[in-house]
VEXDREN-2710 file (C-alpha; in Angstrom, 1 decimal):
% VEXDREN-2710
k/r/px/py/pz
1/MET/134.4/67.5/168.4
2/ASP/137.7/69.2/169.1
3/PHE/140.7/69.3/166.8
4/ASP/142.6/66.6/168.6
5/SER/139.8/64.1/168.3
6/LEU/139.0/65.1/164.7
7/LYS/142.6/64.6/163.4
8/LYS/142.5/61.0/164.5
9/LEU/139.8/60.1/162.0
10/SER/140.2/59.2/158.4
11/PHE/138.9/61.7/155.8
12/ASP/135.9/59.5/155.0
13/ASP/135.0/59.0/158.7
14/VAL/134.9/62.7/159.6
15/PRO/131.2/63.7/160.6
16/THR/129.2/65.3/157.8
17/LYS/128.8/68.5/159.8
18/TYR/132.4/69.3/159.1
19/ILE/132.1/68.6/155.3
20/VAL/131.6/71.3/152.7
21/SER/131.9/71.1/148.9
22/ALA/132.6/73.5/146.1
23/PHE/133.3/73.0/142.4
24/GLY/133.1/69.3/142.9
25/VAL/135.8/69.1/145.6
26/LYS/135.0/67.9/149.1
27/TYR/136.7/69.7/152.1
28/ILE/136.9/69.2/155.8
29/HIS/136.2/72.7/157.3
30/ILE/138.1/73.5/160.5
31/SER/137.8/76.8/162.5
32/PRO/141.1/77.2/164.3
33/ARG/141.0/78.7/167.8
34/GLU/143.2/81.5/166.5
35/GLY/140.5/82.5/164.0
36/GLY/140.0/82.1/160.3
37/ASP/138.8/79.1/158.2
38/LEU/140.8/76.1/157.0
39/TYR/139.5/73.9/154.2
40/ILE/141.4/70.6/153.8
41/THR/141.2/68.3/150.8
42/SER/141.6/64.5/150.9
43/PHE/145.2/65.0/149.8
44/GLY/145.9/67.3/152.7
45/TRP/144.1/65.4/155.5
46/PRO/147.0/63.0/156.3
47/LEU/149.0/66.2/157.0
48/VAL/146.3/67.9/158.9
49/GLU/148.5/68.8/161.9
50/GLN/151.2/70.3/159.7
51/LEU/148.6/72.3/157.8
52/HIS/147.2/73.9/160.9
53/PRO/148.0/77.7/160.6
54/ASN/150.0/77.5/163.8
55/ASN/152.6/75.4/162.0
56/TRP/153.3/77.5/158.9
57/TYR/151.3/80.8/158.9
58/HIS/151.3/82.5/162.3
59/ASP/154.2/84.9/163.1
60/LYS/154.8/84.8/159.3
61/TRP/156.6/81.5/159.6
62/TYR/156.3/81.0/155.9
63/TYR/158.1/84.3/155.3
64/GLN/160.7/84.0/158.1
65/ASN/161.6/80.4/157.5
66/GLY/160.7/79.9/153.9
67/GLN/161.8/81.4/150.6
68/LYS/160.0/83.4/148.0
69/LEU/160.1/81.6/144.7
70/LEU/162.1/83.4/142.1
71/GLY/160.3/84.4/138.9
72/ALA/156.9/84.1/140.5
73/THR/154.6/87.1/139.6
74/SER/152.6/86.7/142.8
75/GLN/153.3/86.0/146.5
76/VAL/154.5/82.3/146.4
77/TYR/156.7/80.8/149.0
78/ARG/158.3/77.4/149.6
79/VAL/158.4/76.5/153.3
80/ASN/158.7/73.5/155.6
81/SER/156.1/73.4/158.3
82/LYS/157.0/73.1/161.9
83/PRO/157.7/69.4/162.5
84/ILE/155.0/67.3/164.2
85/ASN/156.4/64.1/165.7
86/GLY/159.5/64.7/163.7
87/ILE/157.7/65.1/160.3
88/SER/157.4/68.4/158.4
89/ALA/155.4/69.1/155.3
90/ASP/157.2/70.6/152.3
91/LEU/154.6/73.2/151.2
92/VAL/154.0/75.8/148.5
93/VAL/152.2/78.8/150.1
94/LYS/150.4/80.9/147.5
95/PHE/148.3/84.0/148.0
96/SER/145.3/84.0/145.7
97/ARG/145.0/86.9/143.2
98/VAL/141.2/86.4/142.8
99/ALA/139.5/89.5/141.2
100/GLN/142.8/91.2/140.5
101/GLU/143.7/92.5/137.1
102/VAL/145.5/89.9/135.0
103/PRO/148.8/91.3/133.7
104/LEU/148.9/88.8/130.9
105/ILE/151.1/89.4/127.8
106/ILE/151.8/86.5/125.5
107/ASN/154.8/86.5/123.1
108/THR/153.7/86.3/119.5
109/THR/156.0/83.3/119.1
110/PHE/154.1/81.4/121.9
111/PRO/153.0/78.0/120.4
112/ASP/149.3/78.1/121.2
113/ASP/146.2/79.3/119.5
114/ILE/144.7/81.4/122.3
115/SER/142.7/84.3/120.8
116/PRO/143.2/87.9/121.7
117/GLU/139.5/87.9/123.0
118/ASP/140.4/85.1/125.4
119/LEU/143.4/86.9/126.6
120/ALA/141.4/90.1/127.1
121/ALA/138.8/88.2/129.1
122/ALA/141.4/86.3/131.2
123/ARG/140.7/86.2/135.0
124/PHE/142.4/84.5/137.9
125/ASN/140.5/81.5/139.3
126/SER/139.0/81.9/142.7
127/PRO/140.7/79.6/145.3
128/MET/138.0/76.9/145.3
129/GLU/137.6/77.1/141.5
130/GLU/141.3/76.6/141.1
131/PHE/141.3/73.5/143.2
132/GLY/138.1/72.3/141.4
133/LEU/139.7/72.6/137.9
134/LEU/142.9/71.0/139.0
135/MET/141.0/68.0/140.5
136/GLU/139.0/67.7/137.2
137/LEU/142.3/67.8/135.2
138/ARG/143.8/65.0/137.4
139/LYS/140.7/62.9/136.9
140/SER/140.3/63.6/133.2
141/CYS/143.4/61.7/132.3
142/ASN/141.9/58.4/133.6
143/LEU/138.5/59.1/132.1
144/ASN/139.9/59.9/128.7
145/GLY/142.4/57.0/128.7
146/ASN/145.2/59.5/128.3
147/LYS/148.7/59.3/129.9
148/ARG/148.7/60.5/133.5
149/LEU/149.6/64.1/134.0
150/TYR/151.8/64.8/137.1
151/THR/150.7/67.9/139.1
152/GLN/151.1/69.6/142.4
153/LYS/148.7/68.1/145.0
154/PRO/146.2/70.6/146.3
155/TYR/146.3/70.3/150.1
156/ALA/144.2/73.1/151.7
157/ILE/142.9/76.7/151.6
158/TYR/143.4/78.9/154.6
159/VAL/141.4/82.1/155.1
160/PRO/143.0/84.3/157.8
161/PRO/140.6/86.2/160.1
162/GLU/142.1/89.6/159.4
163/GLU/140.2/92.1/157.2
164/ILE/142.4/94.1/154.8
165/LYS/141.5/97.3/153.0
166/LEU/140.3/96.7/149.5
167/TRP/142.9/99.0/147.8
168/LYS/145.7/96.9/149.4
169/LEU/144.3/93.7/147.9
170/GLY/143.8/95.3/144.5
171/ARG/140.5/93.5/143.9
172/ASP/137.9/94.7/141.5
173/GLU/134.4/94.6/143.1
174/SER/132.5/93.6/140.0
175/ARG/135.0/90.7/139.2
176/PHE/134.7/89.6/142.9
177/LYS/130.9/89.5/142.8
178/MET/131.1/87.3/139.7
179/HIS/133.4/84.9/141.5
180/LYS/131.2/84.9/144.6
181/ARG/128.2/84.1/142.5
182/LYS/130.0/81.2/140.7
183/LEU/131.1/79.8/144.1
184/LEU/127.5/79.8/145.4
185/GLU/126.2/78.3/142.2
186/SER/128.7/75.5/142.5
187/GLN/127.3/74.7/145.9
188/ASN/123.7/75.1/144.8
189/ASP/123.1/77.7/147.5
190/VAL/123.3/75.2/150.4
191/VAL/122.7/76.5/153.9
192/LYS/126.3/75.8/155.0
193/ALA/128.0/77.3/152.0
194/ILE/131.5/78.6/151.6
195/GLU/131.4/82.3/150.9
196/LEU/134.0/84.6/149.5
197/ASP/134.8/87.7/151.5
198/ILE/136.3/90.6/149.5
199/LYS/138.2/91.9/152.5
200/ARG/140.0/88.6/153.4
201/GLN/143.0/86.9/152.0
202/TYR/142.9/83.4/150.6
203/VAL/146.0/81.3/150.9
204/LEU/146.4/78.1/148.8
205/LEU/148.6/75.3/150.1
206/TYR/150.1/72.8/147.6
207/GLY/152.6/70.0/148.0
208/TRP/156.1/70.8/146.7
209/ILE/157.3/68.9/143.6
210/LYS/161.0/68.0/143.8
211/GLY/163.1/69.2/140.9
212/LYS/163.7/72.4/138.9
213/ASP/161.6/74.2/136.3
214/ALA/162.5/73.7/132.6
215/GLN/163.8/77.2/132.2
216/LEU/166.4/76.6/134.9
217/MET/167.3/73.2/133.5
218/ASN/167.9/75.0/130.2
219/GLN/170.2/77.5/132.0
220/ASP/172.1/74.5/133.6
221/ASN/172.7/73.1/130.1
222/LEU/170.6/70.0/130.8
223/LEU/168.0/70.9/128.3
224/ASP/168.8/72.6/125.0
225/LYS/166.6/75.3/123.4
226/LYS/165.1/73.0/120.8
227/GLU/164.0/70.4/123.3
228/LEU/162.7/73.2/125.5
229/GLU/160.4/74.3/122.7
230/GLN/159.3/70.8/122.0
231/LEU/158.5/70.3/125.7
232/THR/156.4/73.4/125.7
233/ILE/154.4/72.3/122.6
234/ARG/154.0/68.8/124.1
235/VAL/152.6/70.2/127.5
236/ILE/150.2/72.4/125.6
237/ASN/149.0/69.5/123.5
238/GLU/148.7/67.1/126.3
239/LEU/146.6/69.6/128.3
240/LYS/144.4/70.1/125.3
241/GLU/143.9/66.4/124.8
242/ASN/142.4/66.3/128.2
243/GLY/140.3/69.4/127.5
244/TYR/142.3/72.1/129.4
245/ARG/144.6/75.0/128.9
246/VAL/146.7/77.4/131.0
247/LEU/146.6/80.9/129.6
248/ASP/150.1/81.7/130.8
249/ASN/151.7/78.3/130.2
250/LYS/155.5/78.6/130.2
251/PRO/158.6/76.5/130.9
252/LYS/158.7/77.9/134.5
253/HIS/155.6/75.8/135.1
254/PHE/157.1/72.5/134.0
255/ILE/159.1/70.8/136.8
256/LEU/161.9/68.3/135.7
257/ARG/164.1/66.1/137.8
258/LYS/167.7/65.0/137.4
259/LYS/168.9/61.4/137.6
260/LYS/171.1/60.3/140.5
261/ASN/174.2/61.1/138.4
262/LYS/173.0/64.8/138.3
263/LYS/174.1/64.9/134.6
264/GLU/170.8/63.8/132.9
265/LEU/167.1/64.4/133.2
266/ILE/164.7/61.6/134.1
267/ARG/162.8/60.4/131.1
268/GLU/160.2/57.8/130.1
269/LYS/161.0/54.6/128.1
270/ASP/160.4/56.4/124.9
271/ASN/162.9/59.1/125.9
272/LYS/160.3/61.7/126.5
273/LEU/160.9/64.0/129.5
274/ILE/158.8/63.3/132.7
275/TYR/157.4/66.6/133.9
276/GLY/155.2/67.9/136.7
277/LEU/152.8/70.9/136.3
278/ILE/152.5/73.8/138.7
279/ASP/150.6/77.1/138.9
280/PHE/146.9/76.8/138.0
281/GLU/145.5/80.2/138.7
282/LEU/144.8/80.6/134.9
283/LEU/143.8/77.0/134.3
284/GLN/140.6/76.7/132.3
285/ARG/138.6/74.2/130.2
286/THR/139.0/74.6/126.4
287/PRO/136.0/75.7/124.4
288/GLU/136.2/72.5/122.4
289/TYR/136.2/70.4/125.5
290/GLN/133.1/72.2/126.9
291/ARG/131.3/71.7/123.6
292/LYS/132.4/68.0/123.3
293/PHE/131.5/67.3/126.9
294/LYS/128.0/68.7/126.5
295/ILE/127.3/66.8/123.3
296/GLU/128.5/63.5/124.8
297/GLN/126.4/64.1/128.0
298/SER/123.2/64.7/126.0
299/GLN/123.8/61.7/123.7
300/LYS/124.5/59.5/126.7
301/PHE/121.4/60.7/128.4
302/ARG/119.2/59.9/125.4
303/LYS/120.6/56.4/125.1
304/LEU/120.0/55.8/128.8
305/LEU/116.3/56.9/128.4
306/LYS/115.8/54.5/125.5
307/GLN/117.3/51.5/127.3
308/PRO/114.7/49.0/128.4
309/GLU/114.5/49.1/132.2
310/ALA/116.2/46.3/134.0
311/VAL/115.2/45.2/137.5
312/ALA/117.6/47.0/139.9
313/GLU/118.4/45.1/143.0
314/LYS/117.5/46.9/146.2
315/ASP/120.6/47.5/148.2
316/LEU/120.2/49.2/151.6
317/ASN/123.9/49.9/151.7
318/HIS/123.9/51.7/148.3
319/PRO/123.5/55.5/148.6
320/LEU/120.9/55.4/145.8
321/ASN/118.1/52.9/146.4
322/VAL/115.1/52.0/144.3
323/VAL/111.7/52.8/145.8
324/GLN/108.1/52.5/144.6
325/ILE/105.5/55.2/145.0
326/TYR/102.0/54.8/143.6
327/GLY/103.2/51.9/141.4
328/THR/106.1/53.9/139.8
329/ASP/109.8/53.0/140.4
330/TYR/112.2/55.7/141.4
331/VAL/115.9/55.9/142.1
332/PHE/116.0/57.7/145.4
333/GLY/118.8/59.5/147.2
334/GLU/120.0/62.6/149.1
335/THR/121.4/65.6/147.2
336/GLN/124.4/67.7/148.2
337/ASP/122.3/70.6/149.4
338/GLY/120.4/68.4/151.9
339/GLY/117.4/67.9/149.6
340/TYR/116.1/64.6/148.1
341/LEU/115.7/63.4/144.6
342/TRP/113.5/60.8/143.0
343/VAL/114.5/59.9/139.4
344/VAL/111.8/58.0/137.4
345/GLY/112.8/54.4/136.6
346/ASN/115.5/52.2/138.1
347/ASN/118.6/53.3/136.3
348/ARG/120.9/54.7/138.9
349/THR/123.1/56.2/136.2
350/LEU/120.5/58.8/135.4
351/PHE/120.5/60.2/139.0
352/ASP/123.4/62.7/138.5
353/TYR/121.7/64.3/135.5
354/PHE/119.0/65.7/137.8
355/VAL/120.8/66.8/141.0
356/PRO/119.8/70.4/141.4
357/ASP/123.1/72.1/140.5
358/ARG/122.7/70.7/137.0
359/TRP/119.5/72.6/136.2
360/ARG/118.4/75.1/138.9
361/ARG/120.9/77.9/138.1
362/THR/121.1/77.6/134.3
363/ASN/119.5/80.2/132.0
364/ARG/115.8/79.6/131.8
365/ILE/112.6/80.8/130.0
366/LYS/109.5/81.2/132.1
367/LEU/106.6/79.4/130.5
368/SER/103.7/80.5/132.7
369/LEU/102.6/83.9/134.0
370/LYS/100.8/82.3/136.9
371/ASN/103.0/79.4/138.1
372/GLU/106.7/78.7/138.4
373/VAL/107.2/76.7/135.2
374/TYR/110.5/77.0/133.3
375/ARG/112.4/75.6/130.4
376/THR/116.1/75.3/130.7
377/GLN/119.2/73.8/129.1
378/THR/120.9/71.9/131.8
379/ARG/124.7/71.8/132.4
380/ASP/124.6/68.4/130.5
381/ASN/123.1/70.1/127.4
382/ILE/119.6/68.6/128.0
383/TYR/116.4/70.7/127.6
384/VAL/114.0/70.1/130.4
385/VAL/110.9/71.7/131.8
386/TYR/110.6/72.0/135.6
387/ARG/107.7/73.1/137.7
388/ARG/107.3/74.0/141.3
389/SER/104.5/71.8/142.7
390/ASN/101.6/73.3/144.7
391/ILE/101.4/70.3/147.0
392/GLY/100.7/71.4/150.5
393/SER/98.5/74.4/149.4
394/LYS/94.8/74.8/148.9
395/PRO/93.7/75.8/145.4
396/ARG/92.7/79.5/145.1
397/ILE/89.9/79.1/142.7
398/ASP/87.1/81.6/142.3
399/PRO/83.7/80.1/143.3
400/LEU/82.3/81.6/140.1
401/ASP/84.4/79.3/138.0
402/LYS/82.4/76.4/136.6
403/ASN/84.4/73.5/138.1
404/SER/85.6/75.3/141.3
405/SER/83.9/72.9/143.7
406/LYS/85.5/69.9/142.1
407/ILE/88.9/71.5/142.1
408/ARG/88.7/72.6/145.7
409/GLN/87.4/69.2/146.8
410/HIS/90.1/67.3/145.0
411/GLY/93.1/69.6/145.8
412/TYR/96.5/69.7/144.1
413/ASN/97.9/66.3/143.1
414/SER/101.3/65.5/144.6
415/PRO/104.3/65.3/142.3
416/PHE/104.1/61.5/142.5
417/GLU/100.4/61.4/141.5
418/GLU/101.2/63.6/138.5
419/ILE/103.9/61.3/137.3
420/HIS/101.7/58.2/137.9
421/ILE/98.8/59.9/136.0
422/ALA/101.1/60.8/133.1
423/GLN/102.4/57.3/132.8
424/THR/98.9/55.7/133.1
425/LEU/97.4/58.0/130.4
426/LYS/100.4/57.3/128.1
427/HIS/99.8/53.6/128.5
428/LEU/96.1/54.2/127.6
429/GLY/97.0/56.0/124.3
430/ILE/96.9/59.6/125.4
431/ASN/100.0/61.6/124.5
432/THR/101.7/63.1/127.6
433/THR/105.0/64.7/128.3
434/LEU/107.7/62.4/129.7
435/PRO/108.2/62.7/133.5
436/LEU/111.9/62.5/134.6
437/ALA/112.3/63.3/138.3
438/VAL/111.0/64.9/141.5
439/TYR/113.2/67.1/143.7
440/ARG/112.6/68.2/147.2
441/THR/114.6/71.3/148.4
442/GLY/117.0/71.2/151.3
443/HIS/115.8/74.5/152.7
444/GLN/112.4/75.0/154.4
445/THR/109.8/77.3/153.0
446/THR/106.9/79.2/154.5
447/LYS/103.2/78.8/153.4
448/THR/100.3/80.9/154.4
449/ALA/98.6/79.1/157.3
450/PHE/95.0/79.3/156.0
451/LEU/96.0/78.0/152.6
452/ARG/97.8/74.9/153.9
453/ASP/96.6/71.5/152.9
454/ASN/98.5/68.5/154.4
455/SER/96.2/65.8/153.1
456/ARG/98.6/64.6/150.4
457/PHE/101.5/64.4/152.9
458/GLN/99.3/62.2/155.2
459/ASP/98.9/59.8/152.3
460/LEU/102.7/59.9/151.5
461/SER/103.6/59.2/155.1
462/ALA/102.3/55.6/154.6
463/VAL/104.6/55.4/151.5
464/GLU/107.5/56.6/153.5
465/LYS/107.3/53.6/155.8
466/THR/108.0/51.3/152.9
467/MET/111.1/53.3/151.8
468/GLN/113.2/52.0/154.7
469/ILE/114.8/55.4/155.4
470/THR/116.0/56.8/158.7
471/ALA/114.5/60.3/158.4
472/PRO/111.2/61.6/157.1
473/VAL/111.4/63.0/153.5
474/PHE/107.8/64.1/152.8
475/SER/107.0/67.4/154.6
476/ALA/104.9/70.5/153.8
477/ASP/107.8/72.6/155.1
478/PHE/109.7/72.1/151.8
479/ASP/109.2/72.9/148.1
480/TYR/108.9/70.1/145.5
481/TYR/109.7/70.3/141.8
482/THR/108.7/68.0/139.0
483/ILE/111.1/67.7/136.1
484/TRP/109.8/66.8/132.6
485/ASP/111.5/66.1/129.3
486/ASN/111.1/69.0/126.9
487/PHE/108.5/68.4/124.2
488/ASN/110.3/68.3/120.8
489/GLY/107.3/67.4/118.6
490/PHE/105.6/64.3/117.2
491/GLU/107.4/61.4/115.4
492/ASN/104.7/60.5/113.0
493/ILE/105.5/63.3/110.5
494/SER/106.0/61.3/107.3
495/SER/106.0/57.8/105.8
496/ASP/109.7/57.5/106.8
497/SER/110.3/55.5/110.0
498/VAL/111.5/58.1/112.5
499/LYS/114.2/56.9/114.9
500/TYR/114.2/60.1/117.0
501/VAL/113.4/63.8/117.1
502/ILE/116.0/66.4/117.9
503/ASP/115.9/70.2/118.2
504/ILE/117.9/72.1/115.6
505/ASP/120.4/73.6/118.2
506/HIS/121.5/70.1/119.2
507/ALA/121.4/68.9/115.6
508/TYR/123.8/71.6/114.7
509/GLU/126.1/71.0/117.6
510/GLN/126.3/67.3/116.7
511/ASN/127.0/68.1/113.0
512/ILE/123.8/66.5/111.9
513/ILE/123.0/69.7/110.0
514/ASN/125.4/72.4/109.0
515/LEU/125.0/76.2/109.6
516/SER/123.5/77.0/106.3
517/GLU/120.9/74.2/106.8
518/LYS/120.1/75.5/110.3
519/ASP/119.7/79.1/108.9
520/GLU/117.4/77.8/106.1
521/ILE/115.2/76.1/108.7
522/LEU/115.0/79.3/110.8
523/GLU/114.1/81.4/107.7
524/ARG/111.3/79.0/106.7
525/ALA/110.0/78.9/110.3
526/GLU/110.0/82.7/110.4
527/LYS/107.9/82.8/107.2
528/VAL/105.3/80.4/108.7
529/LEU/104.9/82.7/111.7
530/PHE/105.5/86.1/110.1
531/ALA/102.5/85.3/107.9
532/LYS/100.5/85.6/111.1
533/ASP/102.1/88.9/112.3
534/PHE/104.5/87.0/114.5
535/ASP/107.3/88.9/116.2
536/SER/110.6/87.3/115.2
537/ASP/112.1/88.2/118.6
538/PHE/110.0/85.4/120.2
539/LEU/111.2/82.7/117.8
540/THR/113.7/81.5/120.5
541/ASN/110.7/80.7/122.8
542/PHE/109.6/77.9/120.6
543/VAL/111.1/74.5/119.9
544/ILE/112.0/73.8/116.3
545/SER/112.8/70.1/115.7
546/ILE/114.0/67.9/112.8
547/PHE/113.7/64.1/112.4
548/ILE/116.2/61.3/112.1
549/ASN/115.3/58.0/110.4
550/GLU/116.4/54.5/111.1
551/GLU/119.4/55.0/108.7
552/ASP/120.5/57.9/110.9
553/ARG/119.7/60.4/108.1
554/VAL/117.8/63.6/108.3
555/VAL/114.2/63.1/107.0
556/ARG/113.4/65.3/104.0
557/ASP/110.2/66.1/102.1
558/ARG/109.5/65.6/98.4
559/ARG/111.3/68.8/97.5
560/ASN/114.3/67.5/99.4
561/GLN/113.9/70.1/102.1
562/ILE/114.5/69.1/105.7
563/GLU/111.3/68.2/107.5
564/ALA/110.9/70.4/110.6
565/THR/108.2/71.3/113.0
566/ILE/107.5/74.2/115.4
567/SER/106.0/73.3/118.8
568/PHE/103.9/75.4/121.2
569/ASP/100.7/75.2/123.2
570/ALA/97.2/75.3/121.7
571/LEU/96.4/78.7/123.2
572/THR/99.4/80.3/121.4
573/ALA/98.2/78.6/118.2
574/PHE/94.8/80.2/118.6
575/GLU/96.2/83.6/119.5
576/LEU/98.4/83.5/116.3
577/ASN/95.3/82.7/114.3
578/LEU/96.8/79.4/113.3
579/ILE/93.6/77.6/114.4
580/ASN/90.1/79.1/114.6
581/GLN/87.7/78.9/117.6
582/LYS/85.9/75.8/116.2
583/GLU/89.2/73.9/115.8
584/TYR/90.3/75.1/119.3
585/LEU/87.1/73.8/120.9
586/SER/87.3/70.6/118.9
587/ILE/90.8/69.9/120.3
588/PHE/89.5/70.1/123.9
589/ASN/86.3/68.1/123.3
590/ARG/88.3/65.3/121.9
591/LEU/90.7/65.3/124.8
592/LYS/87.8/65.4/127.3
593/ASP/86.3/62.3/125.5
594/LYS/89.7/60.5/125.7
595/LEU/90.0/61.2/129.4
596/LEU/86.5/60.1/130.1
597/ALA/87.2/56.8/128.3
598/ALA/90.1/56.4/130.6
599/ASP/87.8/57.0/133.6
600/CYS/89.4/60.5/134.3
601/GLU/88.6/64.1/134.1
602/LYS/90.5/67.4/134.1
603/PRO/88.3/70.1/135.5
604/ASP/90.8/72.9/135.0
605/LEU/91.6/72.2/131.3
606/LYS/93.3/75.2/129.6
607/GLY/94.8/76.0/126.3
608/HIS/98.4/76.0/127.6
609/HIS/97.9/72.5/128.9
610/LEU/98.0/71.1/125.4
611/LEU/101.0/71.1/123.0
612/VAL/100.7/71.0/119.3
613/SER/103.2/71.1/116.3
614/ILE/103.0/72.7/112.9
615/ASN/105.4/71.9/110.0
616/LEU/107.1/74.4/107.8
617/ASN/104.4/74.0/105.1
618/ASN/101.9/75.5/107.6
619/GLU/100.2/72.2/108.3
620/PHE/99.5/70.9/111.8
621/ILE/100.7/67.4/112.7
622/LYS/97.7/65.1/112.7
623/ASP/96.9/61.9/114.7
624/ALA/95.8/58.6/113.3
625/ASP/92.2/59.9/113.0
626/GLY/93.3/62.9/110.9
627/GLU/92.8/65.4/113.7
628/ILE/95.3/67.8/115.1
629/ALA/97.6/65.8/117.4
630/THR/98.0/67.1/121.0
631/THR/100.2/66.2/124.0
632/LEU/99.0/66.8/127.5
633/CYS/101.6/68.6/129.8
634/ASN/99.7/69.5/132.9
635/PHE/98.4/67.0/135.5
636/GLU/97.8/69.1/138.7
637/PHE/94.1/68.5/139.0
638/ILE/93.4/65.3/136.9
639/ARG/91.4/62.9/139.0
640/GLY/90.0/59.4/138.5
641/LEU/86.3/59.1/138.3
642/TYR/86.1/55.6/139.6
643/ARG/89.6/55.0/140.9
644/SER/92.3/56.8/142.8
645/PHE/95.8/57.4/141.4
646/ARG/97.3/57.1/144.9
END
């Protein structure tokens, strides 16, 4: 589609092949004939013709016909675009300083609490990050119920085709690599990703706000020094209320307007000045906001998980529909990277917690030497375990292994079988980890031909027909991941009625325990493990949890010490000499008996497939029969003896 045809469409009607996203902002990507890349936001799209580089950039129109803004420390111009049908756009043209050194000096009398460490670590936002943060700020006022903040509108980002020598741009390569990585992470490494080029300029286009900055109004005697100081403090506080700050905030960034009589400034009913904010290259979230946001997200998630499932109506027009696979309900939808996501249950609100950019690029701990199994803390402050499924591959099992023929004959369970099996066993009284979602990648993968096994996909193709979708979603050409809730331990730890279990990191963040209590728990945990020659450096690899009763109080023992447990797999317990070989074999024999009673078997049962917990008195948590309690966390080869799970 050519430019003339494209510009006639509304922003929402533009074909998806022109749509790209970064840092939560959607852009329409245009490649002008003259070269370069133009990324236009929903604010800029009504002015798409005026924003075309021919109408403000080429032949240095912005320089020849605009004016450089006085007092700006970077290249910033105000210019009217060439008129289209008699209409010009009043633009602010700003050249990005991404990856340049920040010449930031704050006067000691500046009314903000920015630490010297924050100032030393200051960096200019990349173009897309700047737009992303500004869009967040504009939305946050509505979400927090705060008074609206007026800001410049972000219209577009233009990347001219010319390459410029690095020394002329003044960019630091290591800083630029960091910005490039953050940009790719924000897009979850999609195939059609926006990439930063260190040799190209980035020009941000904003709408002009009518008026003058507060400093000039002060010089015009329309604003006295005292009110100027009060306005500065007010702007800082109102930004902070919404969770943001600007490291170089100053009166030149606050735009005020005169009344028609030109002798007074426009004010609100309570006599407060109405101001608009400009310049966001040093806009960032406050640490307090980051912490608060994460706490609220994790608390909201836990409440959603505990809510009884309501029957969600199937709506073919809704982008997220409810489908059923092997008897389990899922909220199903497409992800931004072109993949697909199935979230267990029918609560559509949970979907956004598991889109790949929330968990695939966060710091992680590898839990298996053989398979891709990781524990991570998501961007929403939730600990989950995710595993790459082996569906589509034949098991590579040595024929000398005892149950190799059974495993080869059965093959790997699909992710949906694993989830159905976990739920069925849980219903039959066998502790299992909690399944949360299945994710299919948007990029294709390659499997060795002689190891391919398409049998599971043949079964799923029949399921696909019931999902009422336009394109096939089950294919051996893609990777699949299962996402599971992180095991925090057992709730039957004392006579107290336990409302929920929480790991000590989250408990500390939510002020359930204080720092000294957390340190005391860690010291006691170290003593339990050090007694078995345990290396303290590996303490972070284990989950240490406490327990909250129905009165929302921390459960304590008879000595008034906080009850806590350490959780790990049975093999680790054996290797640390916390259980002997007889106890180890007993654990497995009891699970085999339980599975047999449920008409199932697990021919590949291993020590790292079972999770156990020990308290800080060096006692394992026991089940109702007085035996060591276990939770099953691997379902790859579980099969029904007299029934199928698919």
